[in-house]
Backbone as a ProteinNet text record, in pm:
[ID]
protein_1_A
[PRIMARY]
DLNDSSVTAIVGSGAGGAVVAKELAEGGVDVCLVEEGAYYRGADFTGRPREMMDLLYRNRGLTGTVGKQTIPIPLGKCVGGTTTVNSGTCCRAPDYVLEAWQREFAVADILEAQLRPYYERVEREINVHPVSDDVYGKNSKLFEQGTQALGFAGGRIPRNEKGCLGTGVCAFGCPQDAKQAMHVSYVPKAVAAGARLYTRCRADRILVANGVAFGVLASALDGRDRETGRQVRILADRVVVAAGALLTPALLERSGIP
[TERTIARY]
47.2	-21.7	77.3	228.2	309.5	344.8	358.1	407.3	492.2	582.3	666.6	686.5	537.5	546	534.9	526.7	490.3	600.2	577.8	674.8	652.7	739	726.1	861.5	819.8	899.6	933.6	1059.5	1073.1	1154.4	1086.3	1211	1287.7	1374.7	1500.7	1557.8	1667.1	1740.8	1860.6	1750	1822.4	1744.7	1757.1	1705.8	1558.4	1450.1	1354.2	1372.3	1391.1	1356.2	1453.8	1576.4	1679.2	1637.2	1611.3	1576.9	1455.8	1375.4	1232.8	1239.1	1318	1420.8	1443.6	1572	1613.9	1525.4	1414.3	1287.1	1230.1	1198.9	1091	1231.5	1285.4	1391.6	1393.1	1474.5	1498.3	1336	1252.7	1141	1067.6	1176.7	1124.6	1048.9	1029.8	948.2	1057.3	1001.9	1089.3	1046.1	1212.6	1251.5	1308.6	1214.5	1308	1375.4	1475.6	1506.6	1581.2	1492.7	1541.1	1602	1722.5	1829.9	1854.8	1822.1	1856.2	2024.3	2083.2	2241.3	2308	2426.3	2536.3	2571.8	2643.6	2677.1	2779.6	2858.5	3013.1	3021.5	3138.9	3185.8	3291.5	3320.6	3482.1	3566.9	3638.8	3747.7	3699.6	3588.4	3515.9	3534.5	3572.2	3584.9	3679.9	3721.3	3843.6	3883.9	3738.1	3668.3	3743.5	3739.2	3742.9	3614.4	3588	3403.4	3356.1	3443.5	3432	3353	3500.5	3476.4	3354.8	3331	3279	3103.6	3095	2968.6	2910.1	3018.2	2965.4	2916.1	2958.7	3012.6	2850.5	2838.4	2719.4	2610.1	2578.5	2512.2	2386.4	2283.6	2198.7	2218.4	2208.2	2212	2350.9	2459.6	2612.5	2604.8	2477.4	2515.4	2399.3	2375.3	2286.1	2162.4	2117.6	1968.9	1961.8	1835	1781.5	1653.7	1631.8	1494.4	1482.5	1345	1290.8	1250	1324.5	1279.5	1401.2	1381.4	1452.1	1634.6	1598.9	1702.9	1747.9	1830.6	1783.2	1927.8	1821.7	1876.6	1967.1	2033.1	2082.1	2021.7	1966.6	1955.7	2052	2117.1	2235.6	2098.2	2121	2033	2150.3	2156.9	2250.7	2164.7	2261.1	2197.1	2297	2253	2328.6	2308.8	2362.9	2307.1	2329.2	2173	2223.1	2143.4	2129.9	2099.8	2174.9	2068	2136.6	2232	2196.1	2260.7	2387.1	2438.2	2594.6	2665.9	2595.7	2633.6	2597.8	2533	2537.6	2624	2583.4	2702.2	2683.1	2598.6	2561.2	2492.5	2437.8	2363.2	2218.8	2204.7	2073.5	1970.4	1911.1	1790.5	1676	1629.5	1497.5	1349.7	1267.9	1167.9	1073.4	1107.8	1008.9	920.9	885.8	738.8	645.1	687.3	544.5	498	634.7	611.4	525.7	569.2	466.4	318	315.9	180.2	86.5	162.5	102	51.3	145.8	65.7	-30	-6.9	-114.6	-262.2	-244.5	-333.6	-428.7	-294.2	-378.1	-401.8	-333.2	-303.5	-363.1	-425.7	-415.5	-361.6	-246.5	-121.3	-128.5	-192.5	-191.7	-44	-42.7	30.9	211.3	213.9	362.7	415.4	314.8	379.9	528	571	678.8	647.4	586.6	585.7	594.3	527.1	464.5	591.2	665.5	790.1	881.3	924.1	1089.6	1100.1	1070.6	1111.6	1160.5	1117	1157.6	1306.5	1290.5	1407.9	1494.6	1482.1	1605.1	1677.2	1570.5	1625.9	1732	1594	1741.8	1846	1876.3	1948.3	2111.3	2049.6	2130.6	2201.3	2137.1	2126.3	2259.8	2245.6	2402	2464.5	2469.5	2535.4	2532.3	2401.8	2400	2392	2502.2	2544.7	2612.8	2682.1	2715	2851.4	2865.1	3044.6	3136	3224.8	3302.2	3441.1	3519.5	3592.4	3756.4	3758.1	3847.2	3864.2	3736.6	3710.8	3624.8	3620	3556.2	3681.6	3640.4	3748.6	3766.8	3829.1	3881.3	3742.9	3721.5	3623.3	3482.9	3465.4	3349.8	3340	3483.9	3484.4	3426.1	3528.2	3503.4	3367.1	3278.2	3118.3	3068.1	3102.5	3034.5	3032.6	3147.8	3174.4	3112.3	3127.7	3049.2	2850.3	2814.6	2690.7	2649.3	2760	2730.9	2736.2	2811.1	2873.6	2771.8	2669.2	2589.4	2470.3	2434	2315.4	2242.1	2313.4	2165.2	2203.2	2084	2089.1	2170.1	2224.3	2306.3	2301.3	2399.3	2401.4	2515.5	2589.5	2635.1	2585	2631.2	2520.7	2530.6	2417.7	2453.1	2457.6	2574.9	2611.4	2612.7	2563.8	2588.9	2733.3	2816.3	2958.2	2991.5	3107.6	3191.2	3326	3411.2	3554.4	3577.2	3497.8	3492	3653.3	3751.7	3810.1	3857	3757.6	3729.3	3798.7	3788.4	3881.3	3745.4	3651.7	3552.1	3499.5	3495.8	3480.1	3367.1	3197.8	3139.7	3049.9	3020.6	2941.4	2993	3101.2	3138.1	3152.7	3094.4	3111.6	3217.8	3222.5	3333.4	3430.7	3567	3648.2	3639.7	3655.4	3689.1	3581	3445.8	3314.5	3256.7	3310.3	3312	3149.1	3097	2962.6	2881	2773.9	2718.8	2598.8	2618.2	2492.3	2438	2342	2251.6	2345.2	2458.8	2497.3	2636.4	2608.1	2739.3	2644.4	2531.9	2443.4	2353.1	2221.9	2085.9	2134.8	2150	2149.5	2232.5	2346.9	2400.5	2339.8	2302.5	2199.9	2050.7	2028.6	1890.8	1965.2	2059.1	2108.9	2154.4	2231.7	2253.2	2118.5	2047.9	1908.6	1815.2	1894.1	1802.8	1755.2	1754.6	1675.8	1777.2	1681.5	1792.7	1791.8	1878.7	1911.9	1910.3	1861.8	1864.3	1950.4	2063.7	2112.9	2134.1	2157.3	2150.3	2014.8	1924.1	1788.1	1698.1	1642.5	1543.6	1388.2	1337.8	1161.3	1110.9	1016.1	975.5	817.1	744.4	630.7	584.1	479.3	408.8	313.5	298.4	210.5	46.7	-26.1	-162.6	-290.7	-344.4	-512	-577.3	-734.5	-833.7	-761.1	-702.5	-655.3	-533.4	-539.1	-396.8	-285.1	-196.3	-23	24.8	34.6	71.7	269.4	316.1	420.3	487.7	640.8	730	786.6	777.7	833.1	925	1038.7	1178.5	1291.9	1410.8	1497.1	1637.6	1669.9	1799.8	1930	2030.6	2105.7	2212.7	2289.5	2458.7	2559.8	2658.8	2740.8	2743.3	2667.7	2681.6	2548.2	2472.8	2316.2	2212.8	2297.6	2199.4	2066.5	1964.6	1915.2	1957.9	1941	2008.8	1933.7	1750.8	1710.4	1617.7	1662.5	1635	1542.1	1424.5	1356.6	1308.4	1306.1	1310.5	1154	1045.5	961.3	916.6	907.3	909.2	751.4	666.9	548.2	550.6	482.4	475.9	310.6	303.5	198.7	206	314	299.4	415.1	416.2	477.2	550.9	661	698.6	751.5	715	781.3	862.7	982.3	1073.5	1188.9	1108.3	1230.5	1294.9	1239.4	1282.7	1126.6	1142.8	1013	985.6	1084.7	1091.9	1076.5	1119.7	1101.6	1003.3	942.9	845	715.2	685.2	571.8	534.3	655.5	674.7	653.1	729.8	693.3	534.1	476.8	310.5	253	274.7	202.4	224.7	338.9	387.1	281.6	258.4	175.8	-0.7	-30.6	-132.9	-193.9	-158	-161.9	-220.2	-315.6	-359.4	-306.4
-112.3	19.8	148.9	139.6	220.7	285	401.2	466.4	548.6	590	608.7	793.1	803.9	930	994.5	833.7	832	900.4	959.9	989.7	901.7	872.8	801.6	847	875.7	940.7	853.1	814.9	690.2	750	702.7	780.7	646.1	687.7	581.3	541.4	472.6	403.8	315.7	218.8	134.1	-64.2	-100	-254.2	-226.8	-114.5	-151	-41.2	76.7	188.4	143.3	119	73.3	-4.2	-97.6	-222.7	-182	-58.3	-35.7	59.9	144	257.3	182.3	76.5	33.2	-65.9	-137.3	-184.5	-90.9	39.2	96.1	188.6	234.9	332.9	218.4	76.2	-11.6	-18.7	0.2	-29.3	69.6	157.6	322.3	448.2	422.2	529.3	616	766.6	862.6	833.8	835.2	787	880.4	948.7	1027.3	1012.2	945.4	865.5	988.1	991.9	1051.7	1029.5	1078.2	996	1073	1065.4	1215.4	1236.2	1102.3	1097.9	1143.6	1103.5	1156	996.6	972.6	901.2	852.1	784.6	729.2	612	555.3	439.4	394	246	207.3	256.9	412.9	450.4	533.9	561.1	682.5	573.3	457.9	408.9	300.8	377.5	388.7	228.1	167.2	79.2	91.7	264.8	298	313.4	254.3	291.8	431.2	478.1	538.3	690.8	732.1	745.9	726.8	590.9	544.7	531.5	556.6	573.3	708.8	795.7	950.3	968.3	916.7	922	869.8	731.2	631.5	613.1	639.3	588	704.6	703.1	777.3	824.3	932.3	970.6	911	943.8	862.5	732.7	657.9	525.1	485.7	633.1	641.6	640.6	596.2	530.1	412.3	402.1	304.5	294.8	152.6	142.6	237.2	235.1	361.9	246.1	244.9	171.1	155	22.4	63	-3.5	-107.3	-148.5	-104.6	-10.1	68.9	-38.9	-137.3	-207.9	-91.3	-61	21.8	-22.5	39.1	11.1	51.8	19.7	34	82.9	234.2	224.5	352.4	287.8	360.2	537.9	614.6	691.1	772.6	696.4	717.9	666.7	662.4	556.6	433	342.9	240.8	133	279.6	279.3	174.6	106.3	-4.4	-121.6	-148.3	-232.5	-160.2	-56.3	-40.1	-60.8	-79.4	-94	-228.1	-323	-434.5	-512.1	-680.9	-776	-867.2	-794.8	-876.8	-1023.2	-1029	-1154.6	-1148.9	-1195	-1245.8	-1344.7	-1373.9	-1445.2	-1449.8	-1490.5	-1473.6	-1504.8	-1419.4	-1424	-1589.1	-1621.4	-1745.7	-1767.4	-1882.2	-1913.9	-1911.7	-1919.5	-1903.3	-1748.3	-1637.9	-1493.9	-1471.6	-1495.2	-1453.5	-1526.6	-1674.5	-1686.1	-1606.5	-1572.8	-1485.9	-1366.7	-1314.1	-1176.7	-1182.8	-1304.5	-1366.6	-1361.2	-1439.6	-1470.2	-1344.2	-1275	-1197.2	-1041.5	-1010.3	-833	-865.8	-959.7	-988.4	-938	-963.8	-912.8	-1019.8	-995.9	-1102.6	-1117.9	-1250.8	-1326.2	-1281.5	-1370.5	-1341.4	-1447	-1580.7	-1678.1	-1724	-1835.4	-1850.2	-1929.7	-1950.2	-2004.3	-1872.3	-1813.9	-1674.4	-1599.2	-1591	-1485.2	-1561.4	-1653.5	-1751.1	-1677.7	-1676.4	-1604.5	-1462.2	-1407.6	-1302.3	-1277.9	-1357	-1349.3	-1445.8	-1542.4	-1573.3	-1468.9	-1409	-1275.4	-1181.5	-1122.9	-1079.2	-1102.1	-1215.1	-1298.9	-1325.1	-1313.2	-1348.5	-1200.6	-1096.4	-931.5	-884.1	-994.6	-896.8	-993.9	-1115.8	-1238.6	-1313.2	-1350.6	-1432.7	-1593.4	-1572.2	-1732.4	-1753.4	-1883	-1903.8	-1860.4	-1833.9	-1796.7	-1867.2	-1877.4	-1938.9	-1998.7	-2116.5	-2144.4	-2033.1	-1935	-1890.5	-1731.6	-1733.7	-1630.1	-1691.4	-1830.4	-1859.7	-1905.4	-1814.4	-1852.2	-1970.5	-1977.9	-2115.2	-2166.5	-2008.8	-2015	-2049.7	-2020.5	-2078	-2255.8	-2267.1	-2416.3	-2479.8	-2467.3	-2555.5	-2540.6	-2405.5	-2400.5	-2507.4	-2544.8	-2616.7	-2762.6	-2790.6	-2940.6	-2959.8	-2883.4	-2901.9	-2916.3	-2834.6	-2804.7	-2968.8	-3080	-3157.6	-3293.3	-3290.4	-3351.3	-3369.3	-3259.9	-3275.5	-3271.5	-3305.5	-3336.1	-3250.1	-3079.2	-2984.2	-2932.9	-2856.2	-2859.9	-2686.9	-2672.7	-2548.9	-2529.6	-2406.4	-2413.5	-2250.7	-2243.7	-2111.3	-1995.5	-1846.2	-1791.8	-1733.9	-1712.1	-1662.5	-1484.5	-1456	-1313.1	-1268.8	-1150.8	-1067.5	-982.3	-1080.8	-1015	-1070.3	-1023.2	-1056.7	-1010	-1115.3	-1108.7	-1034.8	-1051.1	-1056.3	-1089.4	-988.1	-1014.7	-1063	-1058.7	-1094	-989.7	-897.6	-794.4	-749.3	-800.9	-790.3	-661.6	-543.9	-449.8	-410.2	-492.2	-493.7	-375.6	-377.6	-248.7	-152.1	-115.8	35.7	87.2	-10.5	22.9	-68	-134.6	-194.7	-161.6	-163.1	-77.2	-134	-238.8	-284.6	-298.9	-239.7	-266.9	-395.4	-499.8	-625.6	-655.8	-592.4	-633.5	-586.9	-624.1	-575	-499.6	-361.2	-328.3	-257.4	-157.5	-87	-10.9	101.2	170.7	121	-4.2	-73.7	-134.9	-216.2	-321.6	-228.5	-190.4	-148.6	12.9	64.1	249.4	229.7	247	289.5	247.1	90.9	62.2	170.5	184.7	275.1	390.7	439.9	607.1	561	423	422.8	410.7	369.8	396.8	482.5	599.5	733.6	783.2	714.6	716.1	877.1	993	1111.4	1073.9	1071.3	1011.6	1217.5	1231.9	1339.1	1296.7	1321.6	1319.7	1436.1	1389.5	1557.6	1566.5	1507.1	1550.6	1470.6	1530.3	1456.4	1474.9	1395.3	1415.8	1409.9	1558.6	1618.4	1594.1	1586.9	1487.2	1497.1	1351.3	1321.7	1440.6	1484.9	1582.5	1470.2	1535	1456.5	1572.9	1479.8	1613	1499.2	1488.4	1428.5	1277.7	1281.8	1117.1	1035.3	1174	1065	1140.3	1090.2	1074.8	1189.5	1309.8	1357.3	1375.4	1375.2	1438	1436.5	1449.9	1472	1625.9	1654	1799.9	1746.5	1828	1808.8	1896	1864.1	1971.8	1974.5	2058.6	2007	2049.7	1982	1960.3	1994.7	2053.3	2066.4	1905.8	1976.7	1836.5	1836.1	1915.9	1865.4	1857.2	1793.5	1781.2	1894.1	1994.1	2081.4	2122.2	2219.3	2220.9	2386.8	2360.1	2493.9	2622.9	2581.3	2652	2654.2	2574.8	2522.2	2450.8	2416.3	2308.4	2213.2	2107.9	2027.3	1997.5	2046.3	1970	1889.5	1773.2	1657.8	1666.6	1639.1	1611.6	1487.3	1423.2	1234.3	1186.7	1100.2	1044.9	914.9	874.1	772.2	798.9	773.1	793.6	657.2	590	508.7	545.3	513.4	517.4	431.1	398.3	291.3	314.6	385.1	409.4	384.1	241.4	143.6	98.1	38.4	-0.5	95.7	139.9	307.9	402.7	455.1	571.3	635.7	482.8	506.5	554.9	453.5	538.8	632.3	704.8	839.3	940.5	883.4	1001.9	1006.1	910.1	879	959.1	948.6	1034.2	1155.8	1235.7	1402.5	1398.2	1308.9	1400.9	1357.3	1308	1302.3	1164.5	1074.2	940.9	806	799.8	697.3	569.6
-10.2	-8.3	-16.8	16.3	32.5	-117.4	-157.3	-284.6	-292.6	-420.8	-401.9	-334.6	-313.6	-288.8	-112.8	-51.2	91.3	148.1	264.6	350.1	453	553.5	687.4	795.9	903.3	1020.3	1084	1125.8	1177.2	1341.2	1455.8	1543.5	1601.5	1603.4	1706.4	1581.9	1560.5	1499.7	1567.9	1668.5	1706.4	1633.3	1709.9	1660.3	1596.2	1606.4	1548.5	1440.6	1453.2	1378.5	1242.7	1254.7	1166.1	1089.9	1126.2	967.5	942.3	1003.4	938.6	816.1	863	749.9	634.8	659.3	568.4	478.7	519.3	436.3	356.4	417.9	323.9	240.2	233.8	208.2	61.7	102.2	-38.2	-117.8	-33.9	-134.9	-188.2	-165.6	-255	-173.1	-45.8	24.3	94.9	77.9	117	282.2	348.7	454.1	507.4	681.9	751.5	863.9	895.5	1046.9	1113.4	1281.2	1365.8	1465.8	1530.7	1630.8	1745.5	1852.2	1942	1958.9	1941.1	1983.3	1821.3	1856.2	1742.9	1649.2	1565.7	1495.9	1491.1	1583.4	1621.6	1561.7	1505.6	1446.5	1546.8	1482.5	1550	1584.8	1501.8	1545.6	1638.7	1661.6	1814.8	1893.5	1933.8	2018.3	2078.8	2226.1	2307.8	2350.6	2412.1	2484.2	2658.2	2688.4	2842.6	2863.4	2953	3007.8	3079.1	3126.9	3178.9	3052.6	2980.4	2851.2	2755.3	2739.3	2645	2680.6	2818.7	2900	2895.8	2883.7	2857.1	2723.6	2634.6	2502	2438.2	2468.5	2421	2457.3	2605.2	2716.2	2773.3	2723.5	2762.8	2965	2969.6	3106.4	3153.9	3058.4	3122.3	3150.7	3129.8	3219.3	3334.6	3365.5	3540.5	3501.4	3419.5	3382.3	3491	3583.3	3644.8	3694.5	3753	3821.7	3929.5	3985.8	4074.7	4200.6	4339.4	4418.7	4500.4	4620.2	4740.1	4678.6	4554.1	4492.3	4346.4	4338.9	4208.5	4107.7	4020.7	3916.1	3786.4	3731.1	3627.4	3507.8	3395.1	3309.7	3185.8	3106.9	2990.5	2914.8	2881.2	2719.2	2616.9	2511	2409.5	2360.8	2325.6	2305	2167.6	2031.1	1926.5	1834.5	1731.1	1601	1626.1	1588.3	1641	1813.7	1862.2	1978.9	2069.9	2141.9	2248.1	2194.9	2100	1985.6	1987.6	1991.9	1939.5	2090.5	2178.9	2350.7	2420.5	2366.6	2422.5	2364.5	2403.1	2368.6	2262.1	2212.4	2072.2	2043.3	2194.6	2210	2126.1	2069.1	1976.2	1989.1	2077.1	2100.2	2053.2	2000	1965.7	2100.9	2066.7	2143.3	2241.4	2292.2	2413.5	2329.5	2243.8	2238.3	2317.2	2448.7	2560.8	2593.2	2574.2	2577.9	2442	2328.4	2224	2209	2259.5	2280.4	2395	2507.3	2573.8	2515.6	2441.5	2374.6	2316.7	2222.2	2126.1	2226.8	2337.8	2433.4	2517.6	2604.1	2693	2610.1	2526.6	2445.4	2284.3	2302.5	2076.5	2016	2020.7	1913.2	1818	1698.6	1595.4	1497.1	1475.8	1372.6	1428.9	1567	1638.7	1687.5	1615.8	1642.2	1608.7	1688.6	1643.9	1465.2	1423.4	1267.6	1170.1	1253.2	1136.5	1148.4	1232.1	1210.7	1192.8	1196.1	1180.9	1071	979.3	830.6	874.9	915.3	972.6	1057.4	1111.7	1232.4	1142.5	1073.5	982.3	866.7	795.6	731.4	813.2	943.1	983.9	1050.2	1091.7	1125.6	1026	876.4	801.3	781.7	804.3	725.6	839.9	988.4	1061.6	1105.5	1060.8	1069	1212.3	1235.7	1337.9	1366.5	1469.2	1476	1603.9	1655.7	1802	1818.6	1940.9	1987.7	1885.9	1817.8	1747.5	1856.8	1767.3	1883.3	1900.6	1785.8	1832.2	1907.7	1933.1	2095.7	2208.3	2204.7	2311.7	2398.4	2551.7	2633.7	2692.9	2772.1	2870.6	2983.4	3043.9	3139.7	3088	2939.9	2911.6	2872.7	2787.1	2755.9	2907	3040.4	3111	3147.3	3169.8	3189.3	3116.4	3000	2872.6	2926.8	2955.6	2977.9	3085.4	3184.3	3330.2	3348.8	3227.1	3207.4	3122.9	3045.3	2958.1	3069.2	3150.1	3244	3344.2	3391.4	3476.3	3393.1	3246.1	3164.4	3158.7	3167.5	3140.4	3024.1	2960.6	2834	2830.6	2738.7	2696.8	2584.1	2520.2	2400.7	2395.7	2290.1	2300.9	2253.6	2309.3	2260.2	2141	2052.4	1950.6	1952	1844.2	1825.3	1700.9	1698.1	1578.3	1545.9	1474.4	1459.3	1318.6	1278.8	1126.9	1194.3	1201.1	1271.2	1422	1532.9	1677.5	1686.5	1749.9	1795.4	1973.5	2017.8	2155.4	2253.3	2249.3	2286.9	2435.7	2417.9	2534.5	2614	2498.2	2537.2	2441.6	2408	2341.6	2422.4	2559.4	2583.6	2574	2542.1	2496.3	2365.5	2273.6	2147.5	2073.7	1967.5	1907.9	1840.1	1900.8	1806.6	1676.1	1639.2	1455.1	1434.4	1461.3	1374.7	1354.3	1408.1	1406.6	1463.9	1548.6	1599.9	1482	1440.8	1353.7	1394.7	1448.2	1550.5	1413.5	1486.2	1330.7	1278.5	1380.6	1277.4	1203	1228.9	1102.4	1033.3	1000	914.2	859.9	908.1	891.2	839.7	921.4	897.9	777	757.9	652	528.6	500.1	393.6	388.6	461.7	508.7	398.8	452.5	415.1	251.8	214.4	79.3	7.7	31.9	-21.1	-50.6	19.5	-7.9	172.5	284.2	360.7	447.3	483.2	535.1	697.8	737	875.6	941.7	1054.4	1134.5	1264.7	1281.1	1453.3	1526.7	1651.1	1773.2	1727.1	1729.1	1714.3	1793.7	1889.7	1988.3	1941.6	1935.3	1905.4	2012.5	2010	2153	2151.6	2061.8	2029.7	1908.2	1889.4	1771.1	1738.8	1618.7	1564.5	1518.8	1565	1593.1	1530.4	1463.6	1405.1	1404.7	1451.7	1397.2	1429.9	1520.9	1558.5	1468.2	1373.8	1286.6	1321.8	1326.7	1314.6	1193.9	1168.1	1062.5	1057.5	1157.7	1170.4	1274.4	1309.6	1394.4	1434.2	1587.1	1590.3	1696.9	1679.8	1739.4	1733.3	1853.9	1871.2	1846.5	1798.3	1715.7	1870	1912.6	1988	1947.9	2039.9	2019.5	2059.3	2067.4	2104.5	2227.5	2326.5	2478.7	2504.5	2387.3	2450.1	2497.5	2500.5	2475	2366.5	2406.9	2306.2	2230.1	2099.9	1990.5	2015.3	2011.1	1988.5	1875.2	1745.7	1655.2	1650.5	1570.4	1568.4	1421.9	1444.2	1341.5	1322.2	1187.3	1217.2	1061.5	1097.1	977.8	978.1	832.8	814.6	721.3	757.3	706.2	696.3	617.6	606.6	699.4	760	811.2	974.8	1107.5	1175.7	1248.3	1267.6	1312.9	1457.9	1604.8	1712.1	1776.8	1743.4	1785.9	1876.7	1991.4	2042.7	2182.6	2187.3	2275.8	2418.9	2503.8	2498.8	2682.5	2706.1	2776.1	2760.4	2647.5	2637	2499.8	2403.4	2355.1	2357.2	2521.8	2562.2	2668.4	2688.5	2715.7	2561.7	2502.9	2414.2	2342.9	2356.1	2335.3	2419.2	2525	2626.3	2650.8	2614	2581.2	2471.7	2382.6	2243.6	2283.7	2355.7	2347.4	2304.2	2264.3	2207.7	2309.6	2338.8	2424.9	2427.8
[MASK]
++++++++++++++++++++++++++++++++++++++++++++++++++++++++++++++++++++++++++++++++++++++++++++++++++++++++++++++++++++++++++++++++++++++++++++++++++++++++++++++++++++++++++++++++++++++++++++++++++++++++++++++++++++++++++++++++++++++++++++++++++++++++++++++++++

């Protein structure tokens, strides 16, 4: 139903937004991809924890839960989102979770058999495979031997990487760009297909009229995350909000969208 003249605005360049941007752009759709953070690559990643958390993490890594026991929540704020700072672990949603979503929330077409071809397609795109022997440390090998001796089920973690050197700084940005995070994989392909990427651009609210979204109002930020006083307004036929499980509902609430 999409045509060449339609415009789609996408908020967030992480695991959700980047994939949508690439698929639509390659399908001939005019795509505007909005990202609050900046665009960094391997050459920018030093592997120094404090330095990289300041550069790549939301709230400099201090986002956490509220309550007696604070649990830190690592959220990326950069092109690629949290895929840039995660460990590269790529697990499919368990069957029982998908079944619960369908049963309790009436989410259609999400059972394992229905999602399988899409999982496989993404896994090919970002080169997901079990950890290889060349970076499989002695501690992991001993752990694997122990599970086998005890009769436990288990397997090597599937990760999205090409040419991993096992440096162990995945959570601070891969210096080799071996981890196939969105800033390395999907976003460059989206841009190559014509998508327009707006970085340091914070989506403030979704523009809505008569119950229909028609664009995004955003603020341009400087290199220190301060507002520049300039606004960016994107008018679009469709708006995709892919700002993660925490920030997506916050943006929808600010926009008065139930």
